[in-house]
N, C-alpha and C positions, 0 to 999 in steps of 0.2 A: 548477511542480508543488508548490510550497510549500504545506503545509496540506492538500493533497488526500489524502495518505496518512493523515494524522491524522483528517480527516473520514470517510473510508472506515472506518477502524478504529473510530472512535467510533460510527458508524452501526450497527455490528455489535456494540456493547457490549463490545468487547475492550479490556482495559487495555493501557497501554504495556508493563508488565512481562510480561503473559501473552503478548503478541504478540512481544516480543524473546525470550522463553523458548522459545515454539513454533518460532521461526525460527532459533534457535540463535546469537543475537547479543546483545550487551550493550544495556541500555536506552539508554545514551549514544549508541550507534551508531544505534539506531532514531530517537532524537531528531534526530540529524543528517540522517537520511534524510527525516524529517518537515519539517525546516526547509529542505531543499533544499541542504544544505551539502555533500553527497557524492552521487555517482551510481555505479551499477554495474548494468549491464543483466541479469547473471545474477541478482542479488538482486531486481531489479524483477520479473522473470519469476516467481520463487519468491513474492514478496510478492503479485503479481496473483492467482496461483493460490490462495494462503492467503486473501485477501480475496474471492475468487470474482468477480473482474472481469477483463475483457479488459485486456491490457497497454496497448492504446491509451487506454483510459479512465484507467488509472493514470498514464501518461506525459503525456497531454495534457489531463487533466482535462476531457474533452469533455462527458460528461453523467452520470457516476457510476452508470451503468446495470449491472445484473448481466449475467453472461455469456449467459444464455439471453434476454435482452431486447435484445441488440444486433441491429440490422437493417443491411442493406447499402444 
């Protein structure tokens, strides 16, 4: 998952500081998530919603699609 969070965040034009502020975490904590140094399913659910992607996309880096673009 390393860099997937960062890639999704950047794709939406969101800075690390804004993302961290919006999610109520420190920028260092966000950096640790982006580097894959820490994991927390509750946070990933919140982050997937914030970035408007399915949790599966965030966790598996499958295709980076938006929620509405996912097919079964």
